[in-house]
C-alpha positions in Angstrom: -24.9 -7.8 13.0 -22.3 -6.7 15.3 -22.4 -10.1 17.1 -21.9 -11.8 13.7 -18.9 -9.6 12.9 -17.3 -10.4 16.4 -18.1 -14.0 16.0 -16.2 -14.2 12.6 -13.1 -12.4 14.2 -13.0 -14.6 17.2 -13.5 -17.6 15.0 -10.3 -16.6 12.9 -8.4 -15.6 16.2 -9.3 -19.1 17.7 -8.5 -20.8 14.6 -5.1 -19.4 14.0 -4.2 -19.5 17.9 -5.4 -23.3 18.1 -3.5 -24.5 15.1 -0.4 -22.8 16.7 -0.8 -24.6 20.0 -1.5 -27.8 18.2 1.6 -27.3 16.4 3.4 -26.7 19.4 2.1 -29.8 21.0 3.4 -32.1 18.3 6.8 -30.3 18.7 6.6 -31.0 22.5 5.9 -34.7 21.6 8.8 -34.9 19.5 11.1 -33.0 21.8 10.3 -34.1 25.1 13.7 -33.2 26.6 14.0 -30.0 24.9 15.0 -27.1 26.8 12.2 -24.8 26.6 14.2 -21.8 27.5 15.9 -22.0 24.3 13.3 -23.1 22.2 13.3 -21.1 19.0 10.9 -20.7 16.4 11.4 -22.8 13.2 13.0 -20.4 10.7 14.0 -21.1 6.9 16.7 -19.7 5.3 16.2 -19.1 1.6 19.1 -17.4 -0.6 20.4 -15.7 2.6 17.3 -14.3 4.0 15.5 -15.7 7.3 11.9 -16.5 7.1 9.0 -17.4 9.4 7.9 -21.2 8.9 5.6 -21.2 5.8 7.8 -18.4 4.0 4.9 -15.9 3.8 6.5 -13.5 6.3 10.3 -12.6 6.6 11.8 -13.1 10.2 13.6 -9.7 9.5 12.3 -6.2 8.3 13.7 -3.1 6.7 12.6 -0.3 9.2 13.7 2.8 7.5 16.7 4.5 8.8 17.1 1.9 11.4 18.0 -0.9 9.1 17.2 -4.4 9.4 15.2 -5.6 12.7 14.5 -8.9 13.9 10.6 -9.5 14.2 11.1 -10.5 18.0 13.3 -7.7 19.1 11.9 -4.5 17.4 9.6 -2.1 19.3 8.1 -1.0 15.9 5.4 -2.9 14.6 6.2 -4.2 11.0 5.4 -7.2 8.8 7.4 -8.2 5.8 5.4 -10.0 3.2 7.9 -12.4 1.1 8.4 -12.8 -2.6 6.4 -16.2 -2.2 3.2 -14.4 -0.7 3.6 -11.7 -3.3 3.6 -14.3 -6.2 0.9 -16.4 -4.4 -1.9 -13.9 -3.6 -1.4 -11.1 -6.1 -4.7 -10.6 -7.8 -4.9 -10.1 -11.6 -7.7 -7.9 -11.2 -7.1 -6.1 -8.1 -3.4 -6.0 -8.2 -0.7 -5.6 -5.2 -3.2 -4.0 -2.8 -5.0 -7.4 -2.4 -1.6 -8.9 -1.5 -1.0 -6.1 1.0 -4.3 -6.8 2.8 -2.6 -10.1 4.2 -1.8 -7.9 6.8 -5.1 -7.2 8.8 -4.3 -3.5 9.2 -4.6 -3.0 5.4 -7.6 -2.7 3.4 -7.8 -2.2 -0.3 -9.8 0.8 -1.2 -10.6 2.5 -4.6 -11.2 0.6 -7.9 -9.3 -2.2 -9.4 -7.1 -0.1 -11.7 -5.0 1.4 -9.0 -3.3 0.3 -5.4 -4.8 2.5 -3.1 -5.1 1.0 0.5 -6.0 2.3 3.9 -3.5 1.4 7.3 -5.2 1.5 10.3 -8.0 3.4 8.6 -6.0 6.0 6.9 -5.9 6.2 3.2 -2.6 5.8 1.3 -3.2 6.5 -2.5 0.1 4.9 -3.4 1.8 8.3 -3.6 3.1 7.6 0.3 4.8 4.1 -1.0 8.5 3.9 -0.5 10.9 1.9 -2.7 14.1 0.6 -1.0 13.8 3.2 1.8 13.4 5.9 -0.5 10.3 8.0 0.0 8.0 9.6 -2.5 8.9 6.8 -5.3 5.5 5.9 -6.4 2.1 7.2 -7.8 -1.4 6.7 -7.5 -1.6 3.9 -10.4 -1.4 0.3 -10.8 2.0 -0.8 -9.2 4.3 -3.1 -11.1 4.8 -6.2 -9.1 7.3 -8.2 -11.1 10.2 -6.5 -9.6 9.3 -7.0 -6.0 11.2 -9.0 -3.8 9.4 -8.3 -0.5 7.1 -5.5 1.1 7.4 -4.1 4.7 4.5 -2.9 6.2 5.5 -0.5 9.0 2.5 0.4 11.2 2.1 3.9 12.6 3.5 7.2 11.7 7.1 7.7 11.9 9.0 10.6 9.9 12.3 10.2 11.7 12.3 6.6 10.8 10.9 6.5 7.2 12.3 9.9 5.9 11.1 13.1 5.0 8.0 12.9 2.5 5.0 15.1 1.3 2.5 12.8 1.6 0.4 11.5 4.6 1.4 8.1 6.1 -0.7 8.4 9.1 -1.6 4.8 9.5 1.8 3.4 8.4 4.5 3.0 5.5 4.6 0.6 2.7 8.2 0.0 1.8 9.0 -2.1 -1.3 12.2 -3.8 -1.6 13.2 -4.6 -5.2 14.7 -8.0 -6.4 18.5 -8.3 -6.5 20.7 -10.9 -8.0 20.9 -14.0 -5.9 24.2 -15.0 -4.5 23.9 -18.6 -4.9 22.4 -19.3 -8.2 21.4 -17.3 -11.5 18.0 -16.5 -12.3 16.6 -17.0 -15.9 12.8 -17.1 -16.0 10.4 -16.6 -18.8 6.7 -16.4 -18.1 3.1 -16.1 -19.6 -0.1 -15.4 -17.8 -3.6 -15.5 -19.2 -6.5 -13.6 -17.6 -10.3 -13.8 -17.9 -11.7 -12.3 -21.3 -8.2 -12.6 -23.0 -5.9 -10.3 -21.2 -2.4 -11.5 -21.3 0.9 -11.0 -19.8 4.7 -11.8 -20.7 7.5 -11.5 -18.6 11.2 -11.9 -18.1 13.3 -12.4 -15.0 17.1 -12.5 -15.2 19.6 -12.3 -12.5 23.2 -13.1 -12.1 26.4 -12.0 -10.3 29.8 -11.1 -11.9 33.5 -10.3 -10.7 35.5 -11.7 -7.9 33.8 -13.3 -5.1 30.5 -12.5 -7.1 30.9 -8.9 -6.2 28.6 -7.4 -8.7 25.0 -8.3 -9.2 22.3 -7.5 -12.1 18.6 -8.3 -12.0 16.3 -7.4 -14.9 12.5 -7.6 -14.8 10.5 -6.6 -17.7 6.8 -7.5 -18.4 4.2 -6.6 -21.4 0.7 -6.6 -20.7 -2.3 -6.2 -22.9 -6.2 -7.1 -23.5 -9.4 -6.6 -22.0 -9.5 -7.3 -18.2 -12.5 -9.2 -16.7 -14.2 -6.0 -16.1 -16.1 -5.0 -19.4 -14.5 -2.4 -21.8 -11.3 -2.1 -19.7 -8.5 -2.5 -21.9 -4.9 -2.1 -20.3 -1.6 -1.9 -22.0 1.2 -1.6 -19.7 5.1 -2.2 -20.5 7.8 -2.1 -17.8 11.4 -2.4 -17.4 13.2 -2.6 -13.9 17.0 -3.1 -13.6 18.7 -3.5 -10.3 22.4 -3.2 -10.0 24.4 -4.1 -6.7 27.7 -4.6 -5.4 29.1 -5.7 -2.1 32.6 -5.9 -0.4 33.7 -6.0 3.2 33.7 -2.3 3.3 31.0 -1.0 1.1 27.7 -2.0 -0.4 25.6 -0.1 -3.0 22.4 -0.7 -4.6 20.9 1.2 -7.8 17.3 0.5 -9.3 16.0 2.0 -12.4 12.4 1.5 -13.5 10.1 2.8 -16.3 6.7 2.1 -16.9 4.4 3.0 -19.8 0.4 2.7 -19.3 -2.4 3.1 -21.6 -5.7 2.4 -19.4 -8.9 2.6 -21.8 -12.3 2.5 -20.1 -10.7 2.3 -16.6 -13.2 1.7 -14.1 -13.9 4.0 -11.5 -16.4 4.5 -8.6 -19.5 6.8 -8.1 -19.6 9.9 -5.7 -22.4 10.2 -3.3 -23.3 13.8 -2.5 -25.5 15.3 0.1 -26.3 18.5 -1.3 -26.8 20.1 -5.0 -28.6 19.2 -8.0 -26.9 15.8 -8.1 -27.4 15.1 -4.4 -28.2 11.3 -3.6 -32.1 10.7 -2.9 -33.1 7.7 -1.0 -33.6 5.5 2.0 -30.6 3.2 1.3 -27.8 2.8 -1.2 -28.4 0.5 -4.0 -27.0 -3.1 -4.2 -23.7 -3.4 -5.7 -23.9 -4.3 -9.4 -22.0 -7.4 -11.0 -18.3 -6.4 -10.8 -17.9 -7.1 -14.5 -19.9 -4.2 -15.5 -17.9 -0.9 -16.3 -20.0 2.3 -15.9 -17.3 4.0 -17.8 -17.4 4.4 -21.4 -14.0 3.2 -23.7 -13.3 6.8 -24.4 -12.4 7.3 -20.9 -8.7 7.0 -21.1 -5.4 7.9 -19.5 -2.0 7.5 -21.1 1.1 7.9 -18.6 4.6 7.0 -17.9 6.7 6.6 -14.7 10.2 6.8 -14.1 11.9 5.8 -11.0 15.6 5.5 -9.6 16.7 4.8 -6.3 20.4 4.8 -5.0 21.3 3.3 -1.6 25.3 3.3 -0.6 27.0 2.3 2.7 30.6 2.9 3.3 32.5 1.2 6.2 34.7 4.0 7.9 36.0 1.8 10.7 34.9 -1.1 12.8 32.5 1.1 14.7 31.3 3.7 12.0 29.7 3.9 8.5 28.5 6.7 6.2 25.5 6.3 4.0 23.7 7.9 1.1 20.2 7.5 0.0 18.7 9.0 -3.1 15.8 9.0 -5.5 14.1 10.5 -8.6 10.6 9.7 -9.7 8.7 11.6 -12.3 5.1 10.6 -13.7 3.4 12.3 -16.9 -0.2 11.9 -17.6 0.2 13.2 -21.0 -3.2 12.3 -21.9 -6.3 12.2 -19.8 -10.3 12.0 -20.5 -12.0 11.8 -17.3 -15.4 10.5 -16.4 -16.8 11.4 -12.9 -20.0 9.9 -11.8 -22.4 11.0 -9.3 -24.9 8.4 -7.6 -28.4 9.8 -7.9 -30.9 7.2 -6.2 -31.7 3.8 -4.8 -32.6 2.5 -8.3 -28.7 3.0 -9.5 -29.2 5.9 -11.5 -26.0 8.2 -12.1 -24.8 11.3 -14.0 -21.5 12.2 -15.1 -19.1 14.8 -16.5 -15.8 14.8 -17.9 -12.7 16.8 -17.7 -9.1 16.9 -19.2 -7.0 16.9 -15.8 -3.7 16.0 -17.1 -0.9 15.5 -14.3 2.7 16.3 -14.1 4.6 15.4 -10.8 8.2 15.0 -9.8 10.2 14.3 -6.8 13.8 14.3 -6.0 15.2 13.0 -2.6 18.6 12.8 -1.0 19.8 11.6 2.4 23.2 11.5 3.8 24.2 10.5 7.4 26.5 8.5 9.9 25.6 5.3 11.6 27.7 3.6 14.2 27.8 1.7 17.7 29.3 1.9 20.9 28.9 0.7 24.6 28.3 2.5 28.0 28.8 -0.1 30.6 26.5 -3.3 29.8 24.6 -1.1 27.0 25.2 -1.4 23.4 24.1 1.7 21.4 23.5 1.5 17.6 23.0 5.2 16.6 22.3 6.7 13.3 22.2 10.3 12.4 21.1 11.9 8.8 19.6 14.8 7.1 17.3 14.6 4.1 15.6 16.8 1.7 12.8 16.2 -0.9 12.0 18.5 -3.7 8.6 18.1 -5.0 6.9 19.4 -8.0 3.3 19.1 -8.8 0.8 20.5 -11.2 -2.3 19.9 -13.3 -3.7 21.3 -16.8 -2.5 24.4 -18.0 -5.7 24.9 -20.0 -8.2 23.0 -17.9 -11.5 22.0 -19.5 -14.6 20.2 -18.0 -18.1 19.6 -19.1 -19.9 20.9 -16.2 -22.7 23.4 -15.9 -21.4 27.0 -15.3 -22.7 28.6 -11.9 -25.3 31.4 -12.4 -23.7 34.5 -13.6 -20.7 32.7 -15.0 -19.7 32.6 -18.9 -21.6 30.0 -20.7 -19.2 26.7 -21.0 -18.8 25.8 -25.0 -17.8 22.0 -23.8 -21.0 21.7 -21.4 -22.1 18.2 -21.8 -23.6 15.6 -19.5 -24.3 11.9 -19.4 -26.6 9.6 -17.6 -27.2 6.0 -16.9 -27.8 3.0 -14.7 -25.1 1.1 -12.6 -26.9 -2.3 -13.7 -27.2 -1.6 -17.4 -25.0 1.6 -18.1 -25.3 1.3 -21.9 -21.9 3.3 -22.0 -21.7 2.6 -25.7 -24.3 5.2 -26.5 -22.1 8.1 -24.5 -20.7 10.4 -27.1 -17.1 11.7 -26.1 -16.5 15.3 -25.1 -15.2 17.8 -27.6 -12.6 19.5 -25.5 -8.9 19.7 -26.5 -5.9 17.8 -24.6 -3.8 20.3 -22.3 -0.1 20.3 -21.3 0.5 20.2 -17.6 2.7 22.5 -15.6 4.3 22.5 -12.3 1.9 24.8 -10.3 3.3 23.8 -6.4 6.9 23.6 -5.6 7.5 22.2 -2.1 10.7 21.7 -0.3 10.7 19.1 2.5 13.9 19.1 4.7 14.6 16.9 7.7 17.2 15.8 10.3 17.0 12.5 12.2 19.0 11.1 15.3 18.2 7.7 16.6 19.7 5.6 19.3 18.6 1.9 19.5 20.2 0.7 23.0 20.4 -3.2 23.9 21.3 -4.6 27.3 24.1 -7.1 27.5 21.5 -10.0 28.0 19.9 -8.8 24.6 16.3 -8.9 26.3 15.8 -5.4 26.4 15.8 -3.1 23.5 15.3 0.7 23.8 14.5 3.2 20.9 14.8 7.0 21.4 14.9 9.4 18.6 14.1 13.1 17.1 13.0 14.1 13.9 13.1 17.9 12.8 11.1 18.6 9.6 10.4 21.9 7.6 8.1 22.2 4.9 8.2 25.3 2.4 5.6 25.8 -0.3 5.4 28.3 -3.4 2.7 28.4 -6.1 3.6 29.1 -9.9 1.8 30.4 -12.9 1.3 28.4 -16.0 4.1 30.4 -17.7 6.5 29.2 -15.1 6.7 32.6 -13.0 6.4 32.7 -9.4 2.9 33.3 -7.9 3.2 33.5 -4.2 4.6 31.8 -1.2 2.1 29.7 0.3 3.5 27.9 3.2 6.4 27.6 5.5 6.2 25.2 8.5 8.6 23.4 10.9 8.0 20.8 13.8 10.0 18.4 15.9 8.6 14.9 16.2 10.0 12.3 18.7 10.0 8.6 18.3 10.6 6.3 21.2 9.8 2.5 22.0 10.6 -0.4 24.0 10.7 -4.1 23.5 11.6 -6.7 26.2 11.9 -10.4 25.2 11.0 -12.6 28.4 12.4 -15.7 26.7 13.0 -16.7 22.9 9.0 -17.3 22.6 7.6 -14.2 24.1 8.0 -10.3 24.0 6.4 -7.3 24.6 6.7 -3.8 23.2 5.4 -0.3 23.3 6.1 2.9 21.2 5.1 6.4 20.5 5.6 7.6 16.8 4.6 11.0 15.1 4.4 12.1 11.5 4.7 15.6 10.1 3.6 15.8 6.7 2.5 18.3 4.0 -1.2 18.1 3.7 -2.9 16.0 1.1 -3.6 17.1 -2.6 -7.2 17.6 -3.1 -8.6 15.1 -5.9 -11.1 15.4 -8.7 -14.7 16.3 -7.8 -13.8 19.3 -5.4 -13.9 22.9 -6.5 -10.6 23.2 -4.9 -9.2 20.5 -6.6 -5.3 20.3 -7.2 -4.9 22.3 -4.0 -2.8 21.1 -1.0 -4.2 21.2 2.5 -1.9 22.9 5.3 0.7 20.3 6.7 -0.2 18.5 10.2 1.2 16.2 12.8 0.0 12.4 13.6 0.7 10.9 16.7 0.3 7.3 17.8 0.6 5.2 20.9 0.8 1.5 20.7 1.4 -1.5 22.8 1.5 -5.1 22.0 2.9 -8.8 22.7 4.7 -11.1 20.3 4.8 -14.9 21.2 5.7 -18.2 19.4 3.6 -21.5 19.8 5.2 -24.3 17.9 5.9 -23.1 14.3 3.5 -20.0 14.6 4.4 -16.5 15.3 1.6 -14.3 16.8 1.3 -10.6 17.4 -1.4 -8.8 19.3 -1.5 -4.9 19.5 -3.7 -2.1 20.6 -2.7 1.3 18.9 -4.4 4.9 19.4 -3.8 7.4 16.5 -4.8 11.0 16.4 -4.6 13.1 13.0 -6.0 16.3 11.6 -9.1 15.7 10.1 -10.4 16.7 6.6 -14.1 16.9 5.6 -16.4 17.6 2.6 -17.9 21.1 2.9 -20.6 22.6 0.5 -20.4 26.1 -0.4 -22.7 27.7 -3.2 -23.6 24.3 -4.1 -19.9 23.4 -4.6 -18.0 20.6 -2.7 -14.8 21.5 -1.1 -12.5 19.4 0.9 -11.1 21.4 4.1 -9.3 20.9 7.3 -11.6 20.5 10.5 -10.8 19.2 13.7 -9.1 15.8 14.2 -9.7 11.9 13.6 -8.9 9.6 16.3 -8.6 5.8 15.4 -8.4 3.4 18.5 -8.0 -0.4 17.5 -6.9 -3.8 18.2 -5.1 -6.1 15.9 -4.0 -9.6 15.7 -1.5 -11.3 13.2 -0.5 -15.0 12.9 1.6 -16.8 10.3 3.5 -20.2 10.3 3.1 -24.0 9.5 0.8 -26.3 11.0 2.0 -29.9 11.2 4.0 -30.6 8.0 2.1 -29.6 4.9 -0.1 -26.7 6.0 1.0 -23.1 6.0 -1.2 -20.3 7.0 -1.2 -16.5 7.3 -4.0 -14.4 8.7 -5.5 -12.0 11.3 -8.1 -9.4 12.1 -8.4 -6.0 13.2 -11.2 -4.0 15.2 -10.9 -0.3 14.6 -13.1 2.2 16.6 -12.7 5.6 14.7 -14.4 8.9 15.4 -14.2 12.3 14.3 -14.0 15.5 16.4 -15.0 18.5 14.4 -16.7 21.9 14.8 -19.8 20.8 12.7 -22.5 19.0 14.4 -23.0 17.0 11.0 -19.4 15.2 11.5 -18.6 15.6 15.1 -18.5 12.1 16.8 -19.2 10.3 13.6 -17.4 7.5 11.9 -15.0 8.7 9.1 -16.6 7.8 5.8 -15.7 4.6 4.2 -13.8 3.1 7.4 -14.8 -0.3 8.0 -15.1 -1.4 11.9 -13.8 -4.9 11.1 -11.4 -6.5 8.7 -9.9 -10.0 8.8 -8.1 -12.5 6.1 -6.9 -15.9 6.2 -4.5 -17.3 3.6 -3.9 -21.2 3.4 -1.3 -23.2 1.5 -1.7 -26.9 1.5 1.6 -28.6 0.2 0.8 -32.2 -1.0 4.2 -32.7 -2.2 7.3 -30.2 -3.2 5.7 -30.2 -6.6 1.9 -29.8 -5.7 0.2 -27.3 -3.6 -3.3 -25.9 -3.0 -4.1 -22.4 -2.0 -7.1 -20.6 -0.5 -7.5 -17.1 0.6 -10.5 -15.4 2.4 -10.8 -11.7 3.0 -13.5 -10.1 5.1 -14.2 -6.3 5.2 -16.7 -5.1 7.6 -19.6 -2.6 7.2 -18.7 1.1 7.0 -20.9 4.5 6.1 -20.9 7.2 3.7 -22.2 10.7 4.1 -21.5 10.9 7.9 -23.3 7.8 8.9 -26.3 8.6 6.9 -26.0 5.6 4.7 -24.5 2.3 5.5 -22.1 0.2 3.2 -22.8 -3.7 3.7 -19.6 -5.8 4.7 -18.5 -8.3 2.2 -16.3 -11.6 2.2 -14.5 -12.9 -0.8 -12.7 -16.0 -1.5 -10.0 -16.9 -3.9 -8.7 -20.6 -4.5 -6.0 -21.9 -6.8 -3.2 -24.6 -7.4 0.5 -24.7 -8.2 2.3 -27.6 -10.1 6.0 -27.9 -10.7 6.9 -30.3 -13.7 9.2 -30.1 -16.7 9.1 -29.8 -20.5 11.9 -31.6 -22.6 13.8 -31.2 -19.4 13.0 -27.3 -18.9 11.4 -26.8 -15.3 8.2 -25.3 -15.5 5.8 -24.0 -12.8 2.0 -24.2 -13.9 -0.6 -21.9 -11.8 -4.3 -21.6 -11.8 -6.1 -19.0 -9.8 -9.6 -18.2 -9.5 -10.4 -14.8 -7.5 -13.6 -13.9 -6.0 -14.6 -17.7 -6.4 -18.4 -16.9 -5.5 -18.5 -13.8 -7.7 -19.5 -11.8 -4.7 -21.0 -8.3 -5.6 -19.9 -5.6 -3.2 -19.3 -2.0 -2.7 -15.5 -1.1 -1.7 -15.8 2.4 -0.2 -13.3 5.2 -0.4 -14.5 8.2 1.6 -17.7 9.2 0.0 -17.0 7.2 -3.3 -18.3 3.7 -3.9 -16.1 1.2 -6.0 -17.6 -1.8 -7.3 -15.7 -4.9 -6.3 -13.8 -7.1 -8.9 -15.7 -9.9 -10.4 -15.0 -13.8 -10.5 -11.6 -13.9 -12.5 -9.5 -16.7 -13.7 -5.9 -16.6 -14.3 -3.5 -19.2 -15.8 0.3 -19.0 -16.0 3.3 -21.0 -17.0 6.8 -19.9 -15.6 9.8 -21.4 -17.3 13.7 -22.0 -15.7 15.5 -21.7 -19.0 
């Protein structure tokens, strides 16, 4: 099995490298007299942004407090997925997370209803996502994507670079950049999408610039989604509006974004827990085969209604030719005001499961502010670009005031008036026969208040010939937490922590085609919030520090950009511990992830654009328990690979294909293996006109072969999305 995995990864690597070298050969034939020392990768400039040939990846990235960085010169590993890639590879079933996995270090986890991913093997539930450089501005939910201009995937932990946040970003940071009004043309687009089984989406995208020299910009994106998804009995209603306002002069620039999303998810699919003890522990020699992805093991009364509000503000003010001041701020609030859960446990190889329900409503608010100065100066032949800032996040989090569930009480405990259990089978769940629970809904409250404060000092040093770039920096961060009662009164101080984390790196460019880099980054964060299914759910684990060392090489062959890297990450570990028949999430020891990653993107010949790569990950736990010590973390695959291809037959017609491979993994500490899987998507784009109105027609089929697979997240198995068709029409009015 391992030989087959190695062969697949090697084949992808060789294919991408070879097409790059073939492209280089063609270029050499056309430019025999060209000076190789001044050869540059073919780049495309669209609406003022630089893109690597093929336009799937930008040639520059927004790297947190460091600002915009060139791909060949930055000592930090970062890939920026373009608006074209988001629009091309976004899955109507699996959302933005499927697009993010174009970066080989990113793997989709969890069910189709939320955009949860792992980066270099460490999970990000969406709460660690950043918007416009502001941390903490997203939730564990289905991300709205219509407002996204690009996405920076910043690999590795880096508190000082990415701002003080409360959630773990051990493997890296996802930074979403919102669409702004274009400088060279107005945007007036209206579109409609149709998905399998009748789900539909209508959207508008409007943008214009106003004032002298087009100083002010307005961009409005809004969408309405409704209908049953390709997964049976999952009806998603979602409305959103995003407004982006910006202004820019020679002395200042400002960007303000407002977003609001209202979601009603009825029958939302969710995975099944696999337990090693208790009355509902798993019994069998192997896991059951994954069911057809269209089967929903949740009843229609499993429902959540929630609203998300987000605002971000970025301002930069020129003081003189060598000094600027900046302000970054944000506000986020999510309110799960209606919630009826359905938590399932897989029982045996035959696919039987048991389930309980609860009313775990949720309320969360995060406010963020950062101020600082940035500037430049010279010392001899060295140019220094420095930045210094302070920031703070106020984080408020809580669950139901009057929490109820349907579980059976432990011996000696009072009877549960709402006690109720359901049972079914993953292949024919018969959820229509499940009677709904009788517990009431509950208001939520802020049970935890946290204040995360930090300071950062960074200096990016460049030699006169611009070949050597050195990054040095320090970040100090404090985390203070308090617990509050349901009536709003203070309960107890639950934590007060402080740590200093360094960041440093080096990038050396031998010539415009080849560069090497190395970095050391660290992240000090508030411990994760324990989720549903645990006896200590809703509690927050203690803060911890994650450290990474990375080395790599970046090179260009023809119109292809390649990046090869090796990384070594250490993080505090959290394990499942069973006490008195109950499952707890507790900290124990550390996790160590060592991996090798290869990425390539560019243009082959004249009509073929490619993006792809692979990652091999050696992940181990070091704990005090023999059950977990030396074992691979649950749900973390050893291999992952992807390849996206666009064939542009003409300016008006293109064909798309995308393959995604996720290797085998384990649950219950290597007791049961989760098989690997490969899925393929295919589609076409066609530009034409109707009554002189330009229109772009798209047709996509996701999971063409209707592959049945498990997508694990820890000890939870999620059924992969089924074959799904999507048709869309976008009008430029």
